[in-house]
N, C-alpha and C positions, 0 to 999 in steps of 0.2 A: 305544513304538511300538503297542501291543496301544490303550492311548487311543485313539491317533490314528485307529486302525480301528475303534473303536466309535462313536465320535465320528461316523466316514463313515458307516456303518450305519446310527446313529439318524437324521443328516441325510436320506438317503437316504429311511431308512422315514417320516420327520415329511413329507418331502416328498412322496412318495406317498400319506400319509393325507391329507395338504390336497388334491392334486389329483383325488383319488376321492372324496372330502367335495364340492368345488365340481360335479365332475360331476354327482354323482347329485342336490345339491342345485338346480342348473341345470335337468336333465330331471321334476326331479319339482314345480318351480314350472310349469315349463311345460306336462305334463301334468292337475297338479291343476287349473290354470285353464282349460286345452282342454275338459277334464269339466265341470267347474262350467260354463263358456257354453255347452256344445252340450244339457246335461242341461238347465238352464234354457229353452233354446230350445225342445226337440222335446218340454217337459214342457209348454210352455203357461205356464212360470211368467209374473207381472206385471212383471217386474226382469230382465234379461239382463245381466250383467258380462261387457263383453271388456277384457281386460290388454294391451296392447300391448308393454307391457315382457316378457310373458311370454314371446310370442314371438319377443322378442332372446332368450330363454336357450334356445332350442332351438338355433339356432345356437351359441351360445357353448357349450353343451354339448358339441357335438359338434367344436369346436375343442380342448375341455378333453379329453375323448376319445382325440383324436388323443396331443395331447400326452402324456396319459398312457401310452398305448399303445406309442408310441417311445420314450419313456422308462425305462419296463420293458425293452423288446427291448433297448436298448441295456445297459442296467445289466446284464443276464442275461448275454446274450450276449459282453460286455465287448470289441464290436467297433461299429467305425462303421459308418452307413448304407452301402449300394452306391449309385452314381451312380445306378440302376435305382429303387433303393429309394425315394432323397432325391427322385427327380422324381416319382415317386407321391404321396411323403408332401408334397413343395410343390403338386402340383396337387389333392391333398385339403384341405389347408389353406385354399388360392385357393379351391376354391368352397364350403367352409365358412363362411368367413368372407364370401364373396360372400352366402350363403344367411341368414348372419345381418341381414342389413341390407335384402333383399328380399323373404323369407320375413314377416315382420310385416306389409310392405303389401299382397302378396296376400292374408293371414289376415284383414286389416284390410276391404280390399273385400269379400273372399268373407262376411265376418260381419255386414256392411252391408248385401249384396245379399240374404241369407237375412232377416237381421231385417227390412225391408222388404219381404219378400215373405209374413212372417208376421204383417204389422200391427204389428210395433215400428216405432219413430222415438225420435230420440238426445234425453237429457234431458239439454241443455245446460246447465242449474245443477247436475248431481253431476258430469258429466264434469269430467275435470281431464287437464292435462299438464306435465309439467314436463322439459325439455329432448325428450329422446328417447321417455322413458316418458309411454304416454297410458292413463287410465285411460276406458273409452268406457261408460255406462250407457244399456240400450236400455229403453222402457218400452213397454207395449200403449195408455195413456191418458194423459192428461194431466194426470187426477185422481191417479193413481201419483207423477206427477213433483213434481207441488205436494208431495205429501205425505211422500217423500223430502225434497224442499226445506227443508221446512220442521221437520222432524226433525230433519235436519243443522244448522238453525240452533239446536235446542233445546239440541242435544248441544254445540253451540260457545258458546253462553250458559252452559251448566252448566260446560262446563270453564276458563269466564272468558276463551276467548280473542276 
């Protein structure tokens, strides 16, 4: 009987750590990517990288945070959520899920306008997309775009791809 309780506690602790690590990783990817994009843009770097996938991680981080908090709440109090709490949790999950898919679009349009306003344009040779994940590279001159594409070709040939 004692081993069953310990296994249950270990399972709960492992689940908690799993969700905490995923939540931190999601927010870290969003913050690091956003910082890199805006730092490059506002300090006039030749290249500005924008990761739409990192913007999706903002919404997923919120969902993971809500799941973690609700899981901890229910495990500490050892009771189910009330109807009122369930209603608010459901609304929060719906809003976070909507934000997960709307925020990247809004962020992309905003960054697109900011880069155009500051004289950058999309370097199509370096930008790529896979399903919903999109990495967009903005440059301030065609020479920079050509140089980036040339370096990528050299790297590919060295790697045997």
